[in-house]
C-alpha positions, 0 to 999 in steps of 0.5 A: 500499499503507497504512504500519503500524508506526512509519516512521522518518526519519532527517534529524533524528538528523544536524543540530544542534539549535536552541536550545528544539527537543526533541531528536530522538527525543523529536520523533520520539515524540511525533509519534506520540503518545509518549513518547521518552526515553533514559537515559545509561548510561555515559560513557567512554574507550575504544578502539572496537570495530574497525569503530568504529575502522575508520570514525575510522582510528585507528592502534593506540593511539586512543581514542574517548569513548564515551557509551552510551544505554539509549532508551524509548519509553513507558517501555520499552527500545526501543534501546541507543545507543552515540555515539563520539568522537574522542577528541581532539577529545571530551575536556575537553568535555561529551561526556566528561561523564556527564550530557546536553549541552544541545541533544545532543551534535550542537550540541556537534559544530558548536560546537567547528567539527564541522559535520555534514555528511553521514551514512551508515547499515548496518543488520544483523540478528542474534540478540541477546546476551545480555546485550541481551536483559536490557538490551531485555528480550527474548527470548532467541530475539529479534532485533535490529536494529544501525544503526550511523550515521558522520557525516561533516563538509563534507571527509569527517572523521568526527567521531561512528558511532553503534551503534545496536542495537535491537528486531527485532518483525517483524525490518523497518525502513522508513525515510521520506526526506523531500527539499527544495532548501535555499533 
């Protein structure tokens, strides 16, 4: 069966980038002959939503730094991405600052001694909220896909939880996995 539409590869999004390497979204979009960018909407320290707090194993007083971004494809909104980091890791680092991080957040985590090792993703489809309709420029009857990714170190410590809310153009999310052995 021939492939149609966009097929995403997750692996580049869960590893630190090398110096000078473009961010994963810009690189993936360019491979399709398109332009992928993002805008940083806000950075703040908060008590995260329940599913994020649960993924981190947080108690009632634990907080996270959240970096909220609007993801664009050819200058059009395509996704809202909120990445959460335990405050004990992120506070007083570039992760807590309202500016881009050279090499990206995963490179910053690796520099801090938190090397990403494994990722778990869950996807759900649901009706869009009024806020999402405005930010993603979609209609009230449009649905969104919500992908939640938990990134862990080799000892199982969760270091990043990202909630991505994306336009569900055809209510299908397709992935491609490239499997190779490391030498």
